[in-house]
C-alpha positions in Angstrom: -11.9 -3.1 6.7 -9.5 -1.0 4.6 -10.7 2.2 6.3 -10.0 0.6 9.7 -6.5 -0.5 8.6 -5.8 3.1 7.7 -7.1 4.4 11.0 -4.9 2.0 13.1 -1.8 2.7 11.0 -1.3 -0.5 9.1 1.5 -0.1 6.6 0.1 -0.3 3.1 2.2 -0.5 0.0 1.1 0.2 -3.6 2.1 -2.7 -5.8 1.4 -3.9 -9.3 0.7 -7.1 -11.1 0.8 -6.3 -14.7 -1.4 -9.3 -15.5 -4.3 -7.9 -13.5 -4.9 -4.7 -15.6 -3.0 -2.7 -18.2 0.4 -1.5 -17.2 0.5 2.1 -15.8 -3.1 2.2 -14.5 -2.1 1.3 -10.9 -1.7 5.0 -10.1 -5.5 5.3 -10.1 -5.3 3.5 -6.7 -4.1 6.7 -5.1 -7.6 8.3 -5.5 -9.2 5.2 -4.0 -6.9 5.4 -1.0 -7.7 9.0 -0.4 -11.5 8.4 -0.8 -11.1 5.7 1.9 -9.5 8.1 4.4 -5.8 8.2 3.7 -4.2 11.6 3.3 -2.8 12.4 -0.1 0.7 12.4 1.3 0.2 9.0 2.9 -1.2 7.7 -0.4 2.0 8.8 -2.2 4.1 7.2 0.4 2.4 3.8 -0.3 4.3 3.8 -3.6 7.6 5.3 -2.4 8.9 5.0 1.2 6.5 2.3 2.4 7.0 0.2 -0.8 10.8 0.6 -0.3 10.5 -0.7 3.3 8.5 -3.7 2.1 11.0 -4.4 -0.7 13.9 -4.2 1.8 12.1 -6.7 4.1 11.8 -4.2 7.0 8.1 -3.8 7.1 7.1 -7.0 8.8 8.4 -8.0 12.2 9.8 -11.4 12.8 6.9 -13.6 13.7 4.5 -11.1 12.2 1.9 -11.8 9.5 1.9 -10.3 6.0 -0.2 -10.8 2.9 1.9 -12.6 0.3 -0.5 -13.1 -2.5 
């Protein structure tokens, strides 16, 4: 499913929940993204420009659906 989301251009943001695993290890997710088909640059953007869009509230259109958990 994640691979298909990448193929169709779904915006994905790297996030963290420090309670899930030790702080600072979320960067390991980049390699997982690349193994699943994301380009290295797109993987970096998940933690920079795309994450900034989500934080600003611009990534989900009015009436659209977003994962909130």
